[in-house]
Backbone bond lengths (Angstrom), bond angles and torsions (degrees), N, CA, C in turn:
res aa  C-N    CA-C-N  psi(-1)  N-CA   C-N-CA  omega(-1)  CA-C   N-CA-C  phi
1 M - - - 1.479 - - 1.520 109.65 -
2 L 1.347 116.30 102.71 1.458 122.06 176.19 1.523 112.60 57.27
3 G 1.325 116.90 23.59 1.453 118.63 -179.57 1.511 113.74 81.02
4 V 1.322 117.36 12.59 1.472 121.74 178.14 1.521 108.33 -92.63
5 H 1.322 117.42 134.88 1.464 120.61 176.91 1.527 109.67 -122.40
6 D 1.313 116.21 155.65 1.475 122.85 178.80 1.528 111.60 52.43
7 Y 1.336 114.82 46.61 1.471 120.10 -175.44 1.526 112.19 -58.07
8 W 1.326 117.77 -45.66 1.465 119.32 -175.48 1.524 111.87 -72.50
9 I 1.319 116.91 -26.22 1.470 118.93 171.88 1.524 109.37 -66.61
10 F 1.341 115.11 -39.81 1.468 119.74 176.51 1.523 110.71 -60.81
11 V 1.333 117.07 -44.85 1.465 120.90 179.85 1.529 110.38 -60.17
12 A 1.338 116.74 -47.33 1.458 120.96 -178.78 1.525 110.95 -62.36
13 A 1.336 116.45 -44.35 1.461 120.05 179.44 1.523 110.58 -64.63
14 G 1.333 116.19 -39.42 1.460 119.96 179.20 1.514 112.42 -64.13
15 V 1.331 116.41 -41.02 1.470 120.08 178.53 1.533 110.12 -62.79
16 L 1.309 116.87 -43.48 1.469 120.19 178.77 1.534 111.05 -62.22
17 L 1.315 116.00 -39.45 1.463 119.42 178.30 1.530 110.75 -67.91
18 N 1.318 116.85 -37.74 1.470 120.30 177.81 1.529 111.22 -62.95
19 L 1.320 116.11 -35.13 1.462 120.24 -178.35 1.525 112.71 -74.31
20 T 1.335 117.18 -15.35 1.461 120.42 179.57 1.526 109.53 -73.15
21 P 1.333 119.05 122.03 1.468 121.13 -177.45 1.528 112.41 -62.00
22 G 1.314 115.41 139.53 1.462 121.90 177.25 1.509 109.22 -150.59
23 Q 1.325 117.10 -170.05 1.456 119.18 -176.82 1.528 112.17 -65.81
24 D 1.337 117.82 -30.15 1.466 119.75 175.92 1.531 110.44 -63.66
25 T 1.337 116.19 -42.78 1.462 121.46 178.83 1.522 110.65 -57.84
26 F 1.325 115.79 -49.13 1.458 120.17 -176.52 1.528 112.07 -69.77
27 Y 1.337 115.81 -31.58 1.464 118.26 177.20 1.522 110.58 -64.25
28 I 1.327 116.67 -47.55 1.466 120.85 -178.58 1.525 110.89 -63.68
29 L 1.319 116.81 -46.80 1.463 119.81 179.71 1.518 111.26 -61.86
30 G 1.332 116.37 -43.26 1.461 119.58 179.99 1.519 112.05 -61.29
31 R 1.335 116.00 -42.01 1.460 120.25 179.65 1.527 112.31 -67.78
32 S 1.328 116.02 -46.32 1.469 118.68 -175.42 1.513 111.94 -71.62
33 V 1.322 117.88 -35.62 1.463 120.08 177.81 1.522 110.94 -67.17
34 S 1.328 116.35 -40.33 1.459 118.85 -175.95 1.521 113.73 -86.61
35 Q 1.356 118.31 -24.92 1.456 119.32 -173.87 1.529 115.00 -127.55
36 G 1.302 118.11 -3.64 1.453 118.88 173.91 1.516 114.79 103.82
37 R 1.351 114.63 175.68 1.455 121.33 -173.02 1.517 112.88 -64.20
38 R 1.326 117.89 -44.23 1.472 120.09 -176.68 1.527 110.69 -59.43
39 I 1.319 117.04 -46.44 1.456 120.55 -179.94 1.526 110.03 -67.72
40 G 1.328 116.68 -38.10 1.459 119.62 177.09 1.517 111.88 -61.59
41 V 1.334 116.42 -41.53 1.466 120.65 -178.92 1.532 110.96 -66.06
42 V 1.330 117.43 -45.05 1.467 118.24 -179.58 1.526 110.46 -69.45
43 S 1.336 117.47 -28.33 1.470 119.88 173.92 1.520 109.88 -64.08
44 A 1.338 116.13 -43.26 1.467 121.02 177.62 1.526 110.78 -62.01
45 L 1.324 116.60 -40.02 1.464 120.10 178.92 1.522 111.20 -68.06
46 G 1.323 116.98 -32.13 1.462 120.33 175.18 1.524 111.24 -65.20
47 I 1.339 116.00 -42.86 1.459 120.53 175.65 1.525 110.02 -59.60
48 A 1.335 116.37 -43.79 1.470 121.00 179.84 1.523 110.99 -62.14
49 A 1.331 116.71 -41.17 1.465 120.31 179.10 1.524 110.65 -62.00
50 G 1.330 116.50 -39.87 1.456 119.82 176.74 1.519 111.43 -62.49
51 S 1.331 116.48 -39.81 1.470 120.26 179.32 1.522 111.26 -66.51
52 V 1.337 117.28 -34.52 1.460 120.41 176.95 1.525 110.09 -62.91
53 V 1.336 116.02 -43.17 1.468 120.19 178.40 1.528 110.22 -62.45
54 H 1.338 116.54 -43.56 1.465 120.20 178.06 1.526 111.16 -59.84
55 T 1.331 116.49 -42.04 1.463 120.83 -179.74 1.524 110.97 -61.35
56 C 1.328 116.15 -48.15 1.469 120.15 -179.71 1.520 111.40 -64.18
57 A 1.332 116.25 -41.22 1.467 120.13 179.99 1.523 110.85 -63.77
58 A 1.330 116.56 -42.34 1.464 120.29 179.97 1.530 110.52 -67.04
59 A 1.332 116.61 -39.52 1.468 120.23 179.70 1.525 110.72 -62.91
60 L 1.323 116.79 -33.57 1.461 120.92 -179.80 1.526 112.71 -87.95
61 G 1.344 116.06 -3.15 1.454 119.84 177.32 1.509 114.95 89.74
62 L 1.348 118.02 2.08 1.456 119.99 -177.75 1.522 112.03 -67.02
63 S 1.335 116.53 -33.17 1.461 119.15 -179.12 1.518 111.92 -67.19
64 A 1.327 116.76 -18.79 1.461 119.71 178.28 1.525 110.84 -61.16
65 I 1.318 115.74 -27.66 1.462 119.85 178.81 1.520 110.22 -60.29
66 L 1.351 115.92 -42.21 1.460 119.79 179.22 1.518 111.10 -67.31
67 G 1.323 115.89 -30.87 1.454 118.93 -178.15 1.511 113.41 -78.09
68 T 1.334 117.32 -22.99 1.460 120.30 -176.29 1.525 113.39 -110.20
69 S 1.310 117.51 -18.66 1.464 120.66 -178.94 1.519 110.49 -108.24
70 A 1.316 116.50 112.29 1.460 120.71 179.18 1.524 110.73 -64.80
71 T 1.321 116.38 -34.94 1.470 120.03 -179.34 1.523 110.78 -66.28
72 A 1.340 116.49 -45.46 1.466 120.10 179.81 1.522 110.40 -63.70
73 F 1.330 116.26 -43.40 1.462 119.88 -179.49 1.529 110.52 -61.36
74 T 1.332 116.71 -47.37 1.464 120.70 -178.50 1.523 111.37 -63.77
75 T 1.328 116.46 -39.48 1.470 120.04 -179.78 1.523 111.29 -62.14
76 V 1.335 116.37 -49.53 1.465 120.21 179.79 1.520 110.36 -64.39
77 K 1.324 116.81 -40.67 1.457 120.70 -179.67 1.526 111.22 -61.41
78 M 1.328 117.64 -44.44 1.461 120.56 -178.67 1.525 111.38 -69.68
79 L 1.335 116.80 -35.36 1.470 119.48 175.36 1.524 110.30 -63.26
80 G 1.327 116.15 -43.63 1.460 119.99 178.56 1.516 111.88 -63.74
81 A 1.328 117.11 -42.28 1.459 121.08 179.25 1.530 110.67 -63.24
82 A 1.338 115.71 -43.61 1.466 119.72 179.57 1.520 110.96 -62.93
83 Y 1.332 116.55 -38.37 1.466 119.94 -179.28 1.520 111.05 -67.49
84 L 1.323 117.46 -40.22 1.464 120.51 177.12 1.525 110.91 -63.25
85 V 1.318 117.03 -43.10 1.468 120.61 178.17 1.525 110.08 -62.96
86 Y 1.333 116.68 -40.79 1.467 121.53 177.65 1.529 111.36 -58.98
87 L 1.345 116.68 -46.80 1.465 120.20 178.36 1.518 110.79 -62.33
88 G 1.333 116.31 -41.61 1.461 120.18 179.61 1.525 112.14 -62.78
89 L 1.317 116.81 -42.52 1.460 120.24 179.42 1.528 111.22 -65.09
90 K 1.331 116.84 -37.48 1.469 120.15 177.24 1.525 110.57 -59.90
91 M 1.333 116.60 -42.09 1.465 120.18 179.22 1.526 111.25 -67.53
92 L 1.321 116.37 -40.18 1.470 119.74 -178.04 1.516 112.09 -69.46
93 L 1.323 116.53 -34.86 1.465 120.83 -173.82 1.527 113.35 -94.46
94 R 1.337 117.24 -0.80 1.468 120.34 179.36 1.515 110.29 -61.71
95 R 1.333 116.05 131.54 1.462 120.31 179.14 1.518 110.00 -70.81
96 S 1.310 115.98 155.51 1.468 120.80 -177.45 1.517 112.16 -60.90
97 D 1.342 117.34 -31.97 1.461 118.65 -179.44 1.521 112.14 -79.79
98 E 1.341 116.14 -1.85 1.447 120.18 176.13 1.518 112.01 -103.93
99 E 1.339 116.52 3.93 1.460 119.24 -177.52 1.523 110.21 -60.41
100 P 1.327 117.79 123.91 1.459 120.64 -176.74 1.518 113.61 -63.07
101 A 1.312 117.88 -24.44 1.467 118.87 -179.01 1.516 111.80 -68.08
102 S 1.356 116.64 -17.19 1.453 119.99 -176.21 1.528 113.09 -102.82
103 R 1.326 117.56 3.62 1.460 119.47 -179.61 1.514 110.26 -139.05
104 P 1.333 117.76 156.49 1.468 119.65 -178.15 1.523 111.82 -68.12
105 E 1.346 115.59 154.88 1.450 120.60 177.02 1.528 108.74 -75.12
106 V 1.329 116.96 143.65 1.460 121.89 178.21 1.511 108.37 -127.18
107 S 1.350 115.23 165.32 1.461 119.24 -175.02 1.523 111.93 -63.13
108 Q 1.357 117.03 -32.25 1.454 119.45 178.53 1.522 111.08 -62.17
109 D 1.344 116.76 -38.57 1.451 120.80 177.82 1.525 110.46 -61.93
110 A 1.331 116.66 -41.61 1.459 120.91 -178.50 1.525 110.46 -65.29
111 W 1.318 117.24 -45.15 1.461 120.00 179.99 1.524 110.25 -64.03
112 A 1.330 117.34 -41.73 1.468 120.35 179.11 1.522 110.71 -62.68
113 A 1.323 116.93 -41.67 1.460 120.92 -179.90 1.527 110.76 -64.33
114 F 1.334 117.27 -42.26 1.459 121.40 178.45 1.522 110.48 -63.69
115 R 1.327 115.52 -48.22 1.469 120.33 -177.64 1.530 111.38 -63.25
116 Q 1.320 115.74 -44.07 1.459 119.25 -179.09 1.528 111.54 -68.56
117 G 1.345 116.92 -36.18 1.456 119.68 176.38 1.521 111.21 -63.82
118 M 1.306 116.59 -42.38 1.463 120.72 179.76 1.525 110.71 -64.72
119 L 1.331 116.97 -44.03 1.464 120.37 -180.00 1.517 111.63 -67.06
120 T 1.347 116.43 -37.73 1.458 119.68 177.64 1.528 110.63 -58.16
121 N 1.329 116.22 -40.46 1.456 121.15 179.01 1.524 111.93 -74.36
122 L 1.323 116.86 -44.72 1.460 120.53 -176.98 1.521 112.62 -64.58
123 L 1.334 116.79 -35.46 1.456 120.35 -176.11 1.524 112.99 -88.92
124 N 1.315 116.19 18.07 1.457 120.59 173.82 1.529 107.44 -106.58
125 P 1.339 118.59 100.45 1.460 120.17 -175.88 1.518 112.96 -63.81
126 K 1.338 117.20 -21.59 1.458 119.90 -179.86 1.526 111.33 -67.19
127 V 1.335 116.49 -28.31 1.466 119.74 176.39 1.524 109.38 -67.24
128 A 1.335 116.15 -43.56 1.465 120.06 178.93 1.526 110.41 -62.05
129 L 1.319 116.93 -43.90 1.461 120.35 -179.71 1.523 111.19 -67.64
130 F 1.338 116.53 -30.70 1.460 119.35 176.93 1.520 110.32 -61.80
131 F 1.326 116.74 -48.52 1.463 120.00 -179.36 1.527 110.32 -62.63
132 L 1.322 116.16 -35.58 1.455 119.76 -177.80 1.526 111.83 -73.13
133 A 1.337 117.15 -34.08 1.465 120.58 -174.66 1.527 113.43 -93.51
134 F 1.337 116.90 -34.50 1.461 120.52 -172.36 1.525 112.70 -87.42
135 V 1.311 116.72 -50.56 1.460 120.60 -173.20 1.534 113.37 -61.45
136 P 1.346 119.48 -43.83 1.474 118.90 -177.36 1.525 114.75 -60.00
137 Q 1.332 117.62 -19.85 1.460 120.30 179.93 1.533 112.04 -63.43
138 F 1.335 116.73 -18.59 1.469 121.01 -176.18 1.525 112.11 -108.35
139 I 1.324 116.26 16.34 1.462 121.32 177.77 1.526 109.30 -114.17
140 E 1.320 116.04 130.82 1.455 120.54 179.44 1.536 110.03 -63.51
141 P 1.327 117.63 130.19 1.478 120.32 179.70 1.526 112.75 -57.70
142 S 1.329 115.89 -29.28 1.464 119.59 -177.52 1.525 113.39 -91.16
143 S 1.319 117.49 4.19 1.464 120.73 -177.52 1.521 111.22 -62.52
144 P 1.338 118.06 131.16 1.468 120.65 178.52 1.533 112.78 -79.62
145 S 1.333 116.84 -7.78 1.470 120.43 -177.93 1.523 109.94 -129.47
146 K 1.317 115.30 60.67 1.472 120.14 -175.69 1.526 111.80 -63.33
147 I 1.323 117.21 -39.88 1.465 119.64 -178.24 1.528 110.16 -64.37
148 T 1.335 116.74 -43.02 1.461 119.89 178.02 1.517 111.12 -62.50
149 A 1.336 116.45 -43.92 1.462 120.62 178.04 1.525 110.86 -60.66
150 F 1.320 115.98 -41.87 1.464 120.76 178.84 1.522 110.63 -61.81
151 L 1.326 116.53 -44.09 1.456 120.35 -178.91 1.526 111.51 -65.45
152 V 1.343 116.73 -37.44 1.467 120.50 177.99 1.523 110.25 -63.69
153 L 1.329 116.81 -47.00 1.464 120.14 179.59 1.527 110.79 -66.44
154 G 1.320 115.94 -39.76 1.460 119.17 178.38 1.514 111.95 -63.09
155 A 1.339 116.10 -42.55 1.466 120.40 178.69 1.524 111.04 -63.63
156 T 1.340 115.83 -36.95 1.467 119.69 177.59 1.518 110.57 -62.79
157 F 1.321 115.98 -46.31 1.466 120.18 -179.02 1.529 110.91 -65.12
158 V 1.318 116.55 -41.91 1.472 120.13 179.26 1.526 110.42 -63.58
159 T 1.334 116.77 -39.39 1.467 120.20 -179.82 1.519 112.14 -63.60
160 T 1.340 116.54 -50.10 1.470 118.87 179.02 1.521 110.76 -63.91
161 G 1.336 116.58 -37.25 1.461 119.54 178.88 1.513 112.10 -66.08
162 T 1.340 116.71 -39.11 1.462 120.26 179.87 1.526 111.01 -65.93
163 I 1.327 116.42 -40.20 1.466 119.83 177.67 1.530 110.12 -59.15
164 W 1.324 116.02 -45.45 1.468 119.71 179.06 1.524 111.46 -64.54
165 C 1.330 116.78 -40.25 1.465 120.17 179.16 1.530 111.17 -63.09
166 L 1.337 116.77 -37.99 1.466 120.03 178.16 1.526 110.75 -67.56
167 V 1.335 116.65 -36.00 1.470 119.88 175.15 1.533 109.92 -61.73
168 L 1.324 116.21 -42.25 1.466 120.17 178.07 1.524 111.11 -62.10
169 A 1.345 115.98 -41.49 1.461 120.11 -178.89 1.527 111.06 -62.87
170 V 1.323 117.24 -44.74 1.463 121.22 179.96 1.529 110.53 -66.44
171 T 1.317 116.47 -40.91 1.465 120.28 178.86 1.518 110.85 -62.89
172 G 1.333 115.85 -44.94 1.457 119.33 178.73 1.519 112.04 -63.31
173 A 1.338 116.82 -38.01 1.466 120.56 179.51 1.521 111.10 -64.62
174 R 1.327 117.21 -36.52 1.463 119.70 177.52 1.525 111.04 -66.57
175 M 1.322 115.81 -35.56 1.471 119.31 175.82 1.523 110.26 -65.00
176 R 1.342 115.71 -32.74 1.459 120.09 -178.05 1.533 111.76 -63.47
177 T 1.343 117.17 -33.74 1.458 119.88 -178.55 1.529 111.66 -58.64
178 L 1.316 115.87 -25.57 1.462 119.88 178.19 1.527 111.97 -78.47
179 L 1.346 115.26 -15.72 1.465 119.25 -174.08 1.527 113.44 -102.65
180 V 1.347 116.55 -19.00 1.467 119.64 -176.29 1.524 111.45 -56.80
181 S 1.318 116.49 -39.73 1.462 120.03 -179.10 1.525 111.84 -86.26
182 R 1.331 116.78 4.05 1.469 121.08 -179.75 1.530 108.51 -129.90
183 P 1.343 117.55 79.41 1.474 120.92 -176.60 1.523 113.40 -55.35
184 A 1.333 117.01 -38.71 1.464 119.33 -179.39 1.521 110.99 -63.48
185 A 1.328 116.55 -40.44 1.462 120.34 178.63 1.524 110.44 -66.11
186 A 1.335 116.57 -39.23 1.466 120.49 178.85 1.522 110.63 -62.39
187 R 1.347 116.38 -41.78 1.460 119.55 178.14 1.514 111.19 -63.15
188 N 1.318 115.81 -40.36 1.464 119.48 179.64 1.523 111.66 -64.47
189 V 1.344 116.31 -38.11 1.463 119.86 177.88 1.525 110.40 -64.96
190 S 1.344 116.30 -43.31 1.454 120.39 179.40 1.521 110.97 -61.77
191 R 1.344 116.40 -42.43 1.462 120.00 179.49 1.522 111.26 -68.43
192 A 1.330 116.06 -38.47 1.465 119.22 177.62 1.526 110.23 -63.56
193 S 1.336 116.46 -40.52 1.454 120.15 177.84 1.528 110.25 -63.49
194 G 1.334 116.23 -41.37 1.464 119.90 177.66 1.514 111.63 -60.81
195 G 1.338 116.30 -44.63 1.456 119.97 178.44 1.521 111.96 -62.45
196 L 1.327 115.91 -37.14 1.462 120.49 179.67 1.525 110.63 -66.82
197 F 1.337 117.22 -40.32 1.457 119.68 178.70 1.528 111.10 -65.00
198 I 1.308 116.83 -39.64 1.464 119.78 177.38 1.522 109.91 -62.37
199 A 1.328 116.38 -43.08 1.470 120.74 179.30 1.528 110.79 -62.88
200 L 1.352 116.96 -42.15 1.457 120.53 178.52 1.529 111.07 -64.13
201 G 1.333 116.02 -40.05 1.459 119.69 178.62 1.517 111.83 -63.74
202 L 1.335 116.62 -43.48 1.466 120.67 179.33 1.530 110.58 -66.05
203 R 1.345 115.95 -38.17 1.466 118.89 178.79 1.518 110.88 -65.13
204 L 1.358 116.60 -41.44 1.458 120.46 178.68 1.514 110.28 -63.03
205 A 1.337 116.74 -42.14 1.463 120.44 -179.21 1.522 111.23 -65.04
206 A 1.333 117.17 -34.72 1.459 120.83 -176.74 1.523 113.33 -83.16
207 S 1.344 116.77 -16.40 1.466 118.99 -177.85 1.516 110.52 -68.74
208 R 1.318 115.23 147.96 1.477 120.21 -178.87 1.518 111.39 -84.33
209 R 1.349 116.50 -34.06 1.452 121.31 177.56 1.508 109.32 -140.94
């Protein structure tokens, strides 16, 4: 099929990789627990949109730049780390009267969650390198339509990943129902999420690859 081999092994491996917790996982859970299912879902869709961009970039060879240029890799990595720290600080410094658990969701919140989810994914160079290193292993070297094969595999991975992200969003939203009547607990969750994002940002900045 389009020069793709061991497709179902790819699907199984992709699902296992999707289940591995990462900054995308924590972003979705943090959003859905603190702001509800709708915000969690659009956060998941933002992550998915970022993965679509990564897939297209890798298919066109743009991600190779990150794999061969130490300067480009470091620049994107530091931007991603700074953005995670920025999100974490926003959560930590949010005033109690701004706690999302105590006010209705609005369209601006949804757009911000989508945009921030997409940027969180896009500014993680390891995601780009993943698509560049993992997906080609399942494409026949002699395939005359490598880009099409890459896009098919990328779309498969994005689809399974999006399904898992939506499961996380719904799960986090159910946890939120326990916090709505407990404002202090909701604030603590928001602050814990902020601290976690700062830690993830610092870890990304300190990583060598």
